C-alpha positions, -999 to +999 in steps of 0.1 A: +159+182+255+144+164+225+148+174+189+125+164+161+141+159+127+121+155+096+138+140+065+120+127+034+087+123+052+102+103+081+102+118+115+125+107+143+127+121+178+163+121+189+175+126+224+207+146+230+227+113+233+217+105+197+195+075+205+163+072+184+132+075+205+105+069+179+101+065+141+072+065+117+070+050+082+051+071+056+038+041+037+019+028+067+006+062+075-005+069+039-023+036+033-059+047+026-088+023+030-114+026+003-151+018+008-154-004-023-137-013-056-154+015-075-138+041-052-104+023-053-105+021-091-113+058-092-078+065-078-059+033-088-075+024-122-062-012-124-063-021-087-036-024-060-013-054-051+012-065-025+048-068-036+054-099-057+017-106-065+004-119-098-031-117-111-049-151-111-069-157-143-089-184-159-089-196-195-071-175-221-076-142-203-044-122-199-035-112-164-036-076-153+000-064-148-004-026-146-018-023-111-003-002-083+022-022-062+020-012-025+019-038+003+006-012+028-021+000+004-030-036-004-032-045+033-055-016+040-079-029+013-073-067+011-109-075+020-116-066-016-093-093-030-120-118-039-098-144-055-070-142-029-042-136-055-027-106-038-043-081-062-073-062-049-099-048-074-079-058-105-094-043-136-083-040-172 
């Protein structure tokens, strides 16, 4: 007999002996891939970034700091990070 427990968005199938058979992470499942930066900025106005990323800028321009931080979301859209700084579709 297998029981499925759902807690806080995580599902784990537990056998009667208490061993974990499978787990799923909601961040990986929820990471949406957008078609382009216009679509991404429609949902995340200032872009998305992996954890610990900093916007790379030139000259006296101030870096964008109010982007959405989500490594899973960034990884799903990293093809749109043109300057390779860890922030995709950064926008003021």
